[in-house]
N, CA, C and O atoms as a printed pandas DataFrame, in Angstrom:
     atom_number atom_name residue_name chain_id  residue_number  x_coord  y_coord  z_coord
0              1         N          UNK        A               1   55.323   74.023   92.025
1              2        CA          UNK        A               1   55.389   75.050   93.043
2              3         C          UNK        A               1   54.042   75.199   93.741
3              4         O          UNK        A               1   53.990   75.315   94.966
4              5         N          UNK        A               2   52.960   75.198   92.982
5              6        CA          UNK        A               2   51.646   75.375   93.589
6              7         C          UNK        A               2   51.272   74.186   94.468
7              8         O          UNK        A               2   50.671   74.359   95.529
8              9         N          UNK        A               3   51.623   72.995   94.033
9             10        CA          UNK        A               3   51.337   71.807   94.840
10            11         C          UNK        A               3   52.201   71.800   96.103
11            12         O          UNK        A               3   51.736   71.396   97.169
12            13         N          UNK        A               4   53.428   72.235   95.992
13            14        CA          UNK        A               4   54.297   72.344   97.171
14            15         C          UNK        A               4   53.726   73.363   98.153
15            16         O          UNK        A               4   53.753   73.138   99.363
16            17         N          UNK        A               5   53.213   74.479   97.646
17            18        CA          UNK        A               5   52.590   75.484   98.497
18            19         C          UNK        A               5   51.389   74.887   99.231
19            20         O          UNK        A               5   51.221   75.105  100.431
20            21         N          UNK        A               6   50.566   74.145   98.519
21            22        CA          UNK        A               6   49.402   73.506   99.135
22            23         C          UNK        A               6   49.835   72.537  100.227
23            24         O          UNK        A               6   49.251   72.514  101.310
24            25         N          UNK        A               7   50.858   71.738   99.944
25            26        CA          UNK        A               7   51.336   70.746  100.906
26            27         C          UNK        A               7   51.890   71.401  102.171
27            28         O          UNK        A               7   51.582   70.967  103.281
28            29         N          UNK        A               8   52.702   72.439  102.005
29            30        CA          UNK        A               8   53.287   73.124  103.155
30            31         C          UNK        A               8   52.209   73.836  103.967
31            32         O          UNK        A               8   52.273   73.855  105.197
32            33         N          UNK        A               9   51.232   74.414  103.301
33            34        CA          UNK        A               9   50.162   75.136  103.986
34            35         C          UNK        A               9   49.364   74.207  104.887
35            36         O          UNK        A               9   49.131   74.522  106.054
36            37         N          UNK        A              10   48.946   73.069  104.358
37            38        CA          UNK        A              10   48.177   72.139  105.193
38            39         C          UNK        A              10   49.063   71.504  106.255
39            40         O          UNK        A              10   48.579   71.173  107.338
40            41         N          UNK        A              11   50.333   71.328  105.974
41            42        CA          UNK        A              11   51.268   70.797  106.961
42            43         C          UNK        A              11   51.345   71.732  108.174
43            44         O          UNK        A              11   51.279   71.278  109.316
44            45         N          UNK        A              12   51.484   73.032  107.922
45            46        CA          UNK        A              12   51.523   73.997  109.021
46            47         C          UNK        A              12   50.206   74.012  109.793
47            48         O          UNK        A              12   50.207   74.129  111.019
48            49         N          UNK        A              13   49.085   73.894  109.085
49            50        CA          UNK        A              13   47.783   73.878  109.753
50            51         C          UNK        A              13   47.657   72.659  110.662
51            52         O          UNK        A              13   47.151   72.767  111.779
52            53         N          UNK        A              14   48.113   71.508  110.190
53            54        CA          UNK        A              14   48.048   70.285  110.992
54            55         C          UNK        A              14   48.971   70.384  112.202
55            56         O          UNK        A              14   48.565   70.082  113.324
56            57         N          UNK        A              15   50.213   70.808  111.973
57            58        CA          UNK        A              15   51.155   70.926  113.082
58            59         C          UNK        A              15   50.702   71.981  114.093
59            60         O          UNK        A              15   51.032   71.888  115.276
60            61         N          UNK        A              16   49.953   72.978  113.637
61            62        CA          UNK        A              16   49.381   73.961  114.546
62            63         C          UNK        A              16   48.332   73.344  115.456
63            64         O          UNK        A              16   48.129   73.813  116.576
64            65         N          UNK        A              17   47.660   72.293  114.984
65            66        CA          UNK        A              17   46.641   71.618  115.779
66            67         C          UNK        A              17   47.219   70.531  116.680
67            68         O          UNK        A              17   46.845   70.438  117.849
68            69         N          UNK        A              18   48.122   69.711  116.157
69            70        CA          UNK        A              18   48.626   68.549  116.913
70            71         C          UNK        A              18   49.968   68.808  117.576
71            72         O          UNK        A              18   50.421   67.993  118.379
72            73         N          UNK        A              19   50.614   69.918  117.262
73            74        CA          UNK        A              19   51.926   70.202  117.805
74            75         C          UNK        A              19   53.015   69.597  116.934
75            76         O          UNK        A              19   52.744   68.797  116.039
76            77         N          UNK        A              20   54.235   69.988  117.209
77            78        CA          UNK        A              20   55.373   69.506  116.442
78            79         C          UNK        A              20   55.637   68.047  116.790
79            80         O          UNK        A              20   55.989   67.717  117.922
80            81         N          UNK        A              21   55.460   67.177  115.794
81            82        CA          UNK        A              21   55.675   65.741  115.982
82            83         C          UNK        A              21   56.563   65.234  114.861
83            84         O          UNK        A              21   56.326   65.520  113.687
84            85         N          UNK        A              22   57.581   64.484  115.232
85            86        CA          UNK        A              22   58.432   63.863  114.208
86            87         C          UNK        A              22   57.638   62.782  113.488
87            88         O          UNK        A              22   56.741   62.167  114.064
88            89         N          UNK        A              23   57.973   62.561  112.241
89            90        CA          UNK        A              23   57.392   61.501  111.421
90            91         C          UNK        A              23   55.929   61.721  111.054
91            92         O          UNK        A              23   55.228   60.759  110.741
92            93         N          UNK        A              24   55.451   62.967  111.085
93            94        CA          UNK        A              24   54.144   63.282  110.527
94            95         C          UNK        A              24   54.353   63.414  109.022
95            96         O          UNK        A              24   55.043   64.325  108.564
96            97         N          UNK        A              25   53.758   62.506  108.257
97            98        CA          UNK        A              25   54.058   62.446  106.831
98            99         C          UNK        A              25   52.790   62.555  105.985
99           100         O          UNK        A              25   51.699   62.192  106.424
100          101         N          UNK        A              26   52.957   63.060  104.768
101          102        CA          UNK        A              26   51.851   63.132  103.825
102          103         C          UNK        A              26   51.469   61.725  103.392
103          104         O          UNK        A              26   52.307   60.955  102.923
104          105         N          UNK        A              27   50.207   61.407  103.552
105          106        CA          UNK        A              27   49.686   60.103  103.132
106          107         C          UNK        A              27   49.166   60.195  101.695
107          108         O          UNK        A              27   49.374   59.291  100.885
108          109         N          UNK        A              28   48.491   61.294  101.401
109          110        CA          UNK        A              28   47.913   61.487  100.069
110          111         C          UNK        A              28   47.734   62.982   99.827
111          112         O          UNK        A              28   47.411   63.734  100.746
112          113         N          UNK        A              29   47.947   63.406   98.579
113          114        CA          UNK        A              29   47.748   64.797   98.192
114          115         C          UNK        A              29   47.171   64.806   96.785
115          116         O          UNK        A              29   47.820   64.368   95.835
116          117         N          UNK        A              30   45.954   65.304   96.660
117          118        CA          UNK        A              30   45.284   65.386   95.348
118          119         C          UNK        A              30   44.977   66.837   95.061
119          120         O          UNK        A              30   44.660   67.609   95.965
120          121         N          UNK        A              31   45.076   67.205   93.785
121          122        CA          UNK        A              31   44.800   68.586   93.405
122          123         C          UNK        A              31   43.942   68.637   92.159
123          124         O          UNK        A              31   43.958   67.736   91.320
124          125         N          UNK        A              32   43.195   69.723   92.067
125          126        CA          UNK        A              32   42.370   70.014   90.892
126          127         C          UNK        A              32   42.614   71.465   90.518
127          128         O          UNK        A              32   42.400   72.371   91.324
128          129         N          UNK        A              33   43.064   71.678   89.288
129          130        CA          UNK        A              33   43.232   73.038   88.793
130          131         C          UNK        A              33   41.955   73.430   88.078
131          132         O          UNK        A              33   41.518   72.746   87.153
132          133         N          UNK        A              34   41.356   74.528   88.507
133          134        CA          UNK        A              34   40.055   74.957   88.000
134          135         C          UNK        A              34   40.172   75.956   86.858
135          136         O          UNK        A              34   39.312   76.001   85.979
136          137         N          UNK        A              35   41.235   76.758   86.867
137          138        CA          UNK        A              35   41.479   77.752   85.822
138          139         C          UNK        A              35   42.937   78.172   85.897
139          140         O          UNK        A              35   43.610   77.860   86.880
140          141         N          UNK        A              36   43.438   78.863   84.899
141          142        CA          UNK        A              36   44.840   79.308   84.960
142          143         C          UNK        A              36   45.071   80.290   86.106
143          144         O          UNK        A              36   44.202   81.097   86.437
144          145         N          UNK        A              37   46.234   80.207   86.693
145          146        CA          UNK        A              37   46.623   81.148   87.747
146          147         C          UNK        A              37   47.236   82.368   87.077
147          148         O          UNK        A              37   48.392   82.339   86.655
148          149         N          UNK        A              38   46.462   83.431   86.985
149          150        CA          UNK        A              38   46.943   84.646   86.342
150          151         C          UNK        A              38   47.118   85.725   87.393
151          152         O          UNK        A              38   46.222   85.953   88.205
152          153         N          UNK        A              39   48.243   86.378   87.386
153          154        CA          UNK        A              39   48.541   87.405   88.366
154          155         C          UNK        A              39   49.899   87.149   88.980
155          156         O          UNK        A              39   50.717   86.417   88.422
156          157         N          UNK        A              40   50.134   87.751   90.123
157          158        CA          UNK        A              40   51.448   87.645   90.741
158          159         C          UNK        A              40   51.443   86.848   92.034
159          160         O          UNK        A              40   52.222   85.905   92.176
160          161         N          UNK        A              41   50.596   87.200   92.964
161          162        CA          UNK        A              41   50.641   86.602   94.292
162          163         C          UNK        A              41   49.544   85.569   94.473
163          164         O          UNK        A              41   48.414   85.751   94.020
164          165         N          UNK        A              42   49.902   84.472   95.149
165          166        CA          UNK        A              42   48.969   83.382   95.404
166          167         C          UNK        A              42   48.746   83.286   96.910
167          168         O          UNK        A              42   49.681   83.415   97.701
168          169         N          UNK        A              43   47.502   83.059   97.288
169          170        CA          UNK        A              43   47.139   82.880   98.683
170          171         C          UNK        A              43   46.638   81.453   98.866
171          172         O          UNK        A              43   45.794   80.987   98.101
172          173         N          UNK        A              44   47.155   80.758   99.878
173          174        CA          UNK        A              44   46.719   79.398  100.189
174          175         C          UNK        A              44   45.995   79.413  101.524
175          176         O          UNK        A              44   46.506   79.952  102.505
176          177         N          UNK        A              45   44.795   78.818  101.564
177          178        CA          UNK        A              45   43.985   78.769  102.778
178          179         C          UNK        A              45   43.583   77.328  103.063
179          180         O          UNK        A              45   43.424   76.522  102.146
180          181         N          UNK        A              46   43.424   77.018  104.333
181          182        CA          UNK        A              46   42.948   75.700  104.752
182          183         C          UNK        A              46   41.606   75.914  105.468
183          184         O          UNK        A              46   41.578   76.100  106.684
184          185         N          UNK        A              47   40.488   75.887  104.712
185          186        CA          UNK        A              47   39.190   76.153  105.331
186          187         C          UNK        A              47   38.639   74.974  106.127
187          188         O          UNK        A              47   37.777   75.169  106.985
188          189         N          UNK        A              48   39.113   73.759  105.866
189          190        CA          UNK        A              48   38.587   72.581  106.556
190          191         C          UNK        A              48   39.736   71.675  106.976
191          192         O          UNK        A              48   40.608   71.343  106.174
192          193         N          UNK        A              49   39.722   71.279  108.250
193          194        CA          UNK        A              49   40.752   70.402  108.781
194          195         C          UNK        A              49   40.084   69.449  109.760
195          196         O          UNK        A              49   39.394   69.885  110.682
196          197         N          UNK        A              50   40.284   68.160  109.567
197          198        CA          UNK        A              50   39.712   67.145  110.443
198          199         C          UNK        A              50   40.856   66.355  111.060
199          200         O          UNK        A              50   41.522   65.581  110.373
200          201         N          UNK        A              51   41.084   66.549  112.353
201          202        CA          UNK        A              51   42.193   65.898  113.044
202          203         C          UNK        A              51   41.687   64.636  113.722
203          204         O          UNK        A              51   40.853   64.685  114.626
204          205         N          UNK        A              52   42.209   63.508  113.267
205          206        CA          UNK        A              52   41.857   62.225  113.866
206          207         C          UNK        A              52   43.001   61.678  114.701
207          208         O          UNK        A              52   44.013   62.350  114.899
208          209         N          UNK        A              53   42.835   60.455  115.190
209          210        CA          UNK        A              53   43.845   59.849  116.048
210          211         C          UNK        A              53   45.080   59.452  115.260
211          212         O          UNK        A              53   46.195   59.684  115.728
212          213         N          UNK        A              54   44.922   58.854  114.063
213          214        CA          UNK        A              54   46.051   58.414  113.238
214          215         C          UNK        A              54   46.079   59.090  111.876
215          216         O          UNK        A              54   47.121   59.113  111.221
216          217         N          UNK        A              55   44.962   59.634  111.445
217          218        CA          UNK        A              55   44.885   60.239  110.117
218          219         C          UNK        A              55   44.235   61.610  110.234
219          220         O          UNK        A              55   43.209   61.772  110.894
220          221         N          UNK        A              56   44.841   62.584  109.591
221          222        CA          UNK        A              56   44.319   63.945  109.580
222          223         C          UNK        A              56   44.097   64.364  108.134
223          224         O          UNK        A              56   44.964   64.174  107.282
224          225         N          UNK        A              57   42.932   64.935  107.868
225          226        CA          UNK        A              57   42.574   65.337  106.505
226          227         C          UNK        A              57   42.369   66.841  106.448
227          228         O          UNK        A              57   41.815   67.443  107.368
228          229         N          UNK        A              58   42.824   67.438  105.357
229          230        CA          UNK        A              58   42.677   68.872  105.184
230          231         C          UNK        A              58   42.302   69.222  103.758
231          232         O          UNK        A              58   42.532   68.450  102.827
232          233         N          UNK        A              59   41.729   70.385  103.609
233          234        CA          UNK        A              59   41.335   70.924  102.305
234          235         C          UNK        A              59   42.104   72.210  102.101
235          236         O          UNK        A              59   42.243   73.001  103.034
236          237         N          UNK        A              60   42.605   72.433  100.903
237          238        CA          UNK        A              60   43.400   73.619  100.614
238          239         C          UNK        A              60   42.789   74.357   99.432
239          240         O          UNK        A              60   42.481   73.749   98.406
240          241         N          UNK        A              61   42.616   75.660   99.574
241          242        CA          UNK        A              61   42.150   76.509   98.476
242          243         C          UNK        A              61   43.293   77.413   98.053
243          244         O          UNK        A              61   43.916   78.061   98.894
244          245         N          UNK        A              62   43.575   77.463   96.762
245          246        CA          UNK        A              62   44.577   78.378   96.218
246          247         C          UNK        A              62   43.859   79.435   95.392
247          248         O          UNK        A              62   43.047   79.114   94.524
248          249         N          UNK        A              63   44.163   80.692   95.668
249          250        CA          UNK        A              63   43.526   81.784   94.934
250          251         C          UNK        A              63   44.515   82.915   94.734
251          252         O          UNK        A              63   45.524   83.006   95.433
252          253         N          UNK        A              64   44.220   83.767   93.783
253          254        CA          UNK        A              64   45.043   84.921   93.520
254          255         C          UNK        A              64   44.666   86.015   94.520
255          256         O          UNK        A              64   43.496   86.166   94.873
256          257         N          UNK        A              65   45.663   86.777   94.973
257          258        CA          UNK        A              65   45.382   87.837   95.943
258          259         C          UNK        A              65   44.794   89.077   95.279
259          260         O          UNK        A              65   44.171   89.900   95.949
260          261         N          UNK        A              66   44.987   89.217   93.973
261          262        CA          UNK        A              66   44.436   90.377   93.274
262          263         C          UNK        A              66   43.430   89.909   92.238
263          264         O          UNK        A              66   43.492   88.776   91.760
264          265         N          UNK        A              67   42.512   90.785   91.900
265          266        CA          UNK        A              67   41.513   90.440   90.893
266          267         C          UNK        A              67   40.327   89.737   91.521
267          268         O          UNK        A              67   40.284   89.517   92.731
268          269         N          UNK        A              68   39.368   89.387   90.682
269          270        CA          UNK        A              68   38.139   88.769   91.164
270          271         C          UNK        A              68   37.980   87.334   90.686
271          272         O          UNK        A              68   36.898   86.760   90.809
272          273         N          UNK        A              69   39.052   86.740   90.135
273          274        CA          UNK        A              69   38.950   85.366   89.648
274          275         C          UNK        A              69   38.730   84.370   90.773
275          276         O          UNK        A              69   38.126   83.319   90.556
276          277         N          UNK        A              70   39.208   84.682   91.967
277          278        CA          UNK        A              70   38.999   83.832   93.120
278          279         C          UNK        A              70   39.767   82.526   93.024
279          280         O          UNK        A              70   40.926   82.495   92.611
280          281         N          UNK        A              71   39.109   81.464   93.407
281          282        CA          UNK        A              71   39.719   80.150   93.508
282          283         C          UNK        A              71   40.170   79.633   92.138
283          284         O          UNK        A              71   39.377   79.592   91.198
284          285         N          UNK        A              72   41.441   79.240   92.027
285          286        CA          UNK        A              72   41.909   78.653   90.770
286          287         C          UNK        A              72   42.382   77.210   90.947
287          288         O          UNK        A              72   42.587   76.507   89.957
288          289         N          UNK        A              73   42.557   76.758   92.192
289          290        CA          UNK        A              73   42.940   75.370   92.441
290          291         C          UNK        A              73   42.406   74.922   93.794
291          292         O          UNK        A              73   42.271   75.713   94.727
292          293         N          UNK        A              74   42.109   73.640   93.870
293          294        CA          UNK        A              74   41.589   73.034   95.093
294          295         C          UNK        A              74   42.364   71.751   95.323
295          296         O          UNK        A              74   42.594   70.983   94.389
296          297         N          UNK        A              75   42.767   71.515   96.565
297          298        CA          UNK        A              75   43.508   70.290   96.876
298          299         C          UNK        A              75   42.978   69.690   98.163
299          300         O          UNK        A              75   42.444   70.396   99.018
300          301         N          UNK        A              76   43.128   68.388   98.292
301          302        CA          UNK        A              76   42.840   67.702   99.542
302          303         C          UNK        A              76   44.066   66.900   99.928
303          304         O          UNK        A              76   44.809   66.421   99.071
304          305         N          UNK        A              77   44.267   66.760  101.225
305          306        CA          UNK        A              77   45.454   66.075  101.701
306          307         C          UNK        A              77   45.119   65.283  102.947
307          308         O          UNK        A              77   44.274   65.684  103.747
308          309         N          UNK        A              78   45.792   64.155  103.103
309          310        CA          UNK        A              78   45.682   63.407  104.356
310          311         C          UNK        A              78   47.091   63.120  104.855
311          312         O          UNK        A              78   48.007   62.849  104.078
312          313         N          UNK        A              79   47.235   63.187  106.151
313          314        CA          UNK        A              79   48.510   62.992  106.823
314          315         C          UNK        A              79   48.392   61.843  107.817
315          316         O          UNK        A              79   47.369   61.690  108.484
316          317         N          UNK        A              80   49.423   61.056  107.906
317          318        CA          UNK        A              80   49.497   59.998  108.912
318          319         C          UNK        A              80   50.254   60.539  110.107
319          320         O          UNK        A              80   51.361   61.062  109.972
320          321         N          UNK        A              81   49.652   60.411  111.272
321          322        CA          UNK        A              81   50.290   60.870  112.500
322          323         C          UNK        A              81   51.018   59.703  113.151
323          324         O          UNK        A              81   50.570   58.562  113.039
324          325         N          UNK        A              82   52.125   59.964  113.824
325          326        CA          UNK        A              82   52.891   58.878  114.437
326          327         C          UNK        A              82   52.167   58.300  115.656
327          328         O          UNK        A              82   51.343   58.967  116.281
328          329         N          UNK        A              83   52.487   57.069  115.973
329          330        CA          UNK        A              83   51.964   56.468  117.193
330          331         C          UNK        A              83   52.641   57.099  118.387
331          332         O          UNK        A              83   53.828   57.422  118.336
332          333         N          UNK        A              84   51.902   57.275  119.450
333          334        CA          UNK        A              84   52.494   57.897  120.644
334          335         C          UNK        A              84   53.185   56.873  121.498
335          336         O          UNK        A              84   53.740   57.214  122.543
């Protein structure tokens, strides 16, 4: 579930930059869990996004919305953009 959240979050960030394009697909998705996710609500943020001509890379931070534990997972993703 957390990896799916990360993937969808960066997908929306990319599509927000390049527009709705068919066949924009995940090329790679890596994740690192830093500590247990304790609490109820999770917030996913994309602090870094690099949009290229054929490849777009993004960084995803997952954190709890309550408490002071902050970041509990970090992911990076790259997407292949379709040829125009």
